[in-house]
C-alpha positions in Angstrom: 14.6 16.0 15.2 16.4 14.4 18.1 15.1 17.1 20.5 11.5 16.5 19.2 11.8 12.8 20.1 13.0 13.7 23.6 10.1 16.1 24.3 7.2 14.2 25.9 4.6 16.6 24.5 5.9 16.4 21.0 6.3 12.7 21.2 2.7 12.4 22.3 1.7 14.5 19.3 3.8 12.3 16.9 2.0 9.2 18.3 -1.4 10.9 17.9 -0.5 11.8 14.3 0.7 8.2 13.7 -2.7 6.9 15.0 -4.5 9.1 12.4 -2.2 7.9 9.7 -2.8 4.3 10.7 -6.6 4.8 10.7 -6.4 6.4 7.2 -4.3 3.5 5.9 -6.7 0.9 7.5 -9.1 0.7 4.5 -11.1 -2.2 5.8 -11.4 -0.8 9.3 -10.3 -4.0 11.1 -7.7 -2.1 13.2 -4.8 -3.8 11.5 -2.8 -3.1 8.4 -2.3 -6.0 6.0 0.6 -5.9 3.5 -1.4 -4.1 0.9 -2.5 -1.4 3.3 1.0 -1.0 4.6 2.4 -0.8 1.1 0.0 1.9 0.2 0.9 3.8 3.3 4.6 3.6 2.5 4.1 4.7 -1.0 2.1 7.7 0.1 4.7 8.6 2.7 7.5 8.4 0.1 5.5 10.4 -2.4 4.8 13.1 0.2 8.5 13.4 1.1 10.0 13.0 -2.3 11.4 9.6 -1.9 11.3 6.9 -4.6 8.7 4.1 -4.3 10.0 1.3 -2.2 10.3 -2.1 -4.0 7.8 -4.9 -3.2 10.7 -6.8 -1.7 11.7 -3.8 0.6 8.1 -3.4 1.7 7.8 -7.1 2.5 11.0 -6.9 4.5 9.9 -3.9 6.4 6.4 -5.4 7.1 7.9 -8.6 8.3 10.4 -6.7 10.5 7.7 -4.7 12.3 5.2 -7.5 12.5 6.5 -8.6 15.9 3.9 -11.2 16.7 4.1 -12.6 13.2 0.4 -12.7 12.6 0.6 -11.3 9.1 -0.7 -7.8 10.0 0.4 -4.7 11.8 -1.4 -3.4 14.8 -1.2 0.3 15.9 1.7 -0.4 18.3 3.8 -2.2 15.7 3.1 0.6 13.2 4.0 3.3 15.8 7.2 1.5 16.6 8.1 1.6 12.9 7.4 5.4 12.6 9.4 6.1 15.7 12.3 4.0 14.4 12.2 5.9 11.1 12.3 9.2 13.0 15.2 8.0 15.2 17.2 7.1 12.1 16.4 10.4 10.4 17.6 12.1 13.6 20.8 10.2 13.5 21.3 11.1 9.8 20.6 14.7 10.6 23.2 14.6 13.4 25.8 12.9 11.2 25.6 15.2 8.2 28.8 16.6 6.9 29.0 20.4 6.4 28.6 19.8 2.6 25.2 18.2 3.3 26.3 14.6 2.6 25.7 11.9 5.1 28.2 9.6 6.6 25.8 6.6 7.1 23.5 4.6 4.9 19.8 4.2 5.8 19.9 0.4 5.5 18.1 0.1 8.9 15.0 1.7 7.5 13.8 -0.4 4.7 10.7 1.6 4.2 12.6 4.6 2.9 14.5 2.7 0.2 
């Protein structure tokens, strides 16, 4: 995972895929995600990757964390930053795995995955 994030071509592809995900989540086509659209996107991600649904509180915390300009919605740049941070944390976890497959760190930084 870490190598993927360092490869400019693969990083570009991740950003393109993130833009498609954003567009899919943007149900009202206003080029922003409100909390409901963001929550639906998080739930879909977790369902696709076998994670439990995040709580409403966790989704609100994540939304507020990535809403840098505090306008109550996420633009594509803010959403992309979130996706890249999730991938960076997953890369850290992958690197920190014990031989038995257990991890040494807790994913508290990535509220969306909880």
